[in-house]
N, C-alpha and C positions, 0 to 999 in steps of 0.2 A: 055162656051161650053154647048150645049143643045142636048138632045136625042129625038129621034122620039117616040111618044106614042106607036108605034108598037113594038119597042125594049123593052120598059119597061114592056109590057105585057109578052113578052117571058121570061125575067129575073125572073119575079114573078112566072111564071109557073115552072121554073127550081128549084127555091128555095122551092116551095111547094112540088115538087116531092122528093127532097132530105130530107126534114123534114118528109115526110110520110114514106120514106124507113127506116130512122133511128128509127122512132117510132115503125114500124112493127118488126124491128130486136130486139128491146128491149123487146117487148111483147112476141115474139116467144121464146127468151132465157128464160124468166121468166116462161112461160108455160112448156117448156121442163124440167126445173129444178124441177117442181112440179110433172110432169107426169112420168118421167123416174126414176125408183128406184135406190138408191145408190148401188155400187158394194160391195160384201161381202169381208171384210178384216180379215184375220186370224192373230192374234197376238200370238206369242210364249210365253209360260209361263216363268217367270224369273228363272234363274238357282238356284239350291239349294246352301245355304251358305257353304263355304269351312270350313273343319275341321281345327282348329288351333292345330298345333303339340305341344306337351308338351316340355318344356325346357329340354335340355340334360345337363349332367354333363360336367365339364371343360375338363376332360380327353377324351371326345368324339371328341374334336377338336384338340387333340394333333397331329393327323396325318398331319395337315396343315403345321406345321413348320418342319415336317420330310420329307415331299414330295419334290422331286426334280422338280421344275417347268420348268427347262430347258431341261430335258431329260425324255422321256416317260418311259424309262426302265433304272434302275440303272445297271451299268456295274458289271459284276461278279468279286468279289474281288480276287486278285491274291493270290494263296496259300502261306502261310507263309514259309519262307525259314527255313530249319532245322538248328538250331544253333549247331555248333560243340563244344563239351566240351573241354575247354582249360585246360591243366594240369599245375600244378605248375612247375616252372623251377627247374632243378637239378643243375644249375650252382652255384658256391660258391659266391653268391652275396647277399647283404643285402640292402633293401630299407630303407633309413632314413627319407625321406620326399618328397613331391611333391608340385608343384605350377601349377595350371591349369588355362589356359587362352583360350578365344575363338579365339584369333588372331593367333594361331599356335605357340606362343612363350612359351608354357609350358615347364617346366624343372623338373628334378628329381635329388635327391641326392642318389647315389648308392655307396656302399662300396665293393671293391674287398677283400673278407675275407681272401684270400690266401696271398695277398700282404699287407693287413691291410691299404689300401689306399682308400680314398673317392674322388669322383669326381662329377661334375655337368654335366648331360646329358639331351639334348633336344630330340625332335622327330627326327628320322632318324640317331641319333648318335650311334656309335658302342661302346658297353660296353665290359669289360673283359669277355672272353669266346667266342668272335667272334659272339655275338648276337647284333641285331639292335633294338633300341627302336621304336616300331611301334605305340604305343599310350600311353598317360599319363593320368591317371584318378586320382580321389581324393585320393584313398587309395591303388592304385596299378599301376603297369606298365606292359603293354603288350609287350613282346619281341618276335622277329622273330629269331628263331634259327634252323638251318638245315632245312629250308623250312616249319617249323611248328611254331604255336603261343604258347608261354608259358607265365605264369603269375608270376610276382614278386610282392608279396603283402607286405604291411606295417605291421610289427609285432605289435601285441597289447602289451602295457606295462604290465610287470609282477608286481603284487602287492605282495611284500614280506616284512616281518618285518625286521627292521634293519635301517641303517642310511638313506636309500633312502626314507623311509616313511615320513621324515621331509619335503620333497618337497611338499607334499599335505597337510601339517599342516595348521592350521588357521593362518593368519597373526598376528604378534605381534604388539602391540601399538607402535607408533613412539617413539624411544628413550628408550623403555622399555628393560631391560636386560632379558636374558634367552629367552624362547620361541624358535623360529627357529634360533636365533643367529644373524639375520639381523636387524640392527638398523638404523633408520632414524635420522641423526644428525642435519639436516637442511631441508629446503623446498625441495631442489633437491639434497641432499647429503645423501649418505648411507654408512654404514660400513658393509662389507660382509665377514664372515669368509671364509678362504681359503678352509676349509673342504666342504663348500656348493658348491663352484666352482668345486672342484675335484669330488664330488659326482654326480653333474649334468653332467659333461663331460664324466664320466664313464658309465652313463646310458642315452646315447643320444636318444635311441628309445623312452624312456618315456618323455624326454625333448621335443621332436618334437611333441608330442601329446598335449602339454600344450599351444600351440600357433600356429597361422598361419600367414605367411608373404607373401605378393605379391609385385612384383616390382611396384613402383609408378613413373609415367611419367609426366613430365611437358615440354611443347614445343616439344613433340616427343622424349625426351631423358629421360632415367632412372636416377633418382636423389636419389633413396633410396628404402626402403621397408616399406610398410604400414602394421601395425600389426592389427590383429583381432582375435576373438575367444580365447582370453586369459582366461585360466581356473582360476577360483577364488581359491585363496590359493596357486597357483603355484609359482615357483621361480620368474617368470616374473612379477606376480602380486605383490609380496612382495618387489621387487626392484623398484616399482613405475611406471612401464610401464602400459599404458592404451590402450584400443581399439581405433583405429584411429590414434595412434601416427605414425609418419613417421620417421624411423631411417635414418638419412642423413650421419652421419660419426661416426666412433669409433676410438678414439685416433688419430684423424686427417685423417684417411683413409676413403675416400668417399665410400659409399655403392652403387656403380653403377653396380656391377656384383655379382651374387650369389657365385662365386668361392672365391671372396674376403671375403665374410662373413664366409665361411667355413674355410678359412685359419686363420681368427682371432679367431675362436672358439678354435683352437689348441694353439694359442699364449696366451690365457687367463691363462693357467697353470703357466706361468712365469711372469705374470703382477701383479704389486702391486697397480696400480692406473688405473682407467678406466674413460675416458671422452666420453660421448655419446651425440651427438648433434641431437636433434629431432625437429620436427614441430608438435605442439599440438594446435588444434583449430586455425590453420593458423598463429600461433605465434611461433617464434624460441625459443627453450629452451635448456638448457644444464644440463644433469644429471651427477653427479660425484660419483664414487664408489671407496672406499678405501678397498682393499682386504688384510686382515690380517690373 
């Protein structure tokens, strides 16, 4: 394929015109950059350095854990209800002891001093004098009598000189004569003078302050009483009982009900031998007492 010389001349002229235009544009831009002064630019000064706050003591931040993050304003506390003074009951009753449980099965041992008769009463039970047990606490019972609350308190033991002071005496060595009169003849066998038993049963209010017993349950059933808070040097301590022991039976009578335990205390006056089956450290044991 061949081109006419006339077309080649035209193409060359166009190329020269394009090259001249590009050259003039470059020269004009360079001259404008030199002749036109640059615009004034104002640069703001840098900010002053921030002051570093001094460290505060730890109590300055105590408000953080006191602040309620879920409520902007704390509610106004309700005014405290006025507690009514509860007077001691005037009924001829005497509180021998209590057993307090959170499951509502607390019970108390109350004596009708007029009839000289003791009974076991739980919450809502009616006691002699037509009063109802409203609440059972560690050392008192709240009674509801004639529409008012009354208090029946556990009496403090009286410390008097005489035969009763032997109860708090120091324990004698096993098998040693004299002392308190209680002798340990074997590992789980004891000889107890009858005077010790009579003295303890005549002063039951002091006896109940030397030990605490609560029902022990296995498989949802009461199988006995667990002992704790045994006072050192007390009768219970000297006859070999220990904290944590579970009394399961006495002379073959199962201790499944507090009323049975109360009845056996009265029968001890006429007993010459006493066999007590216990659980100690998850092992069954038998304590034997000869009352002379």
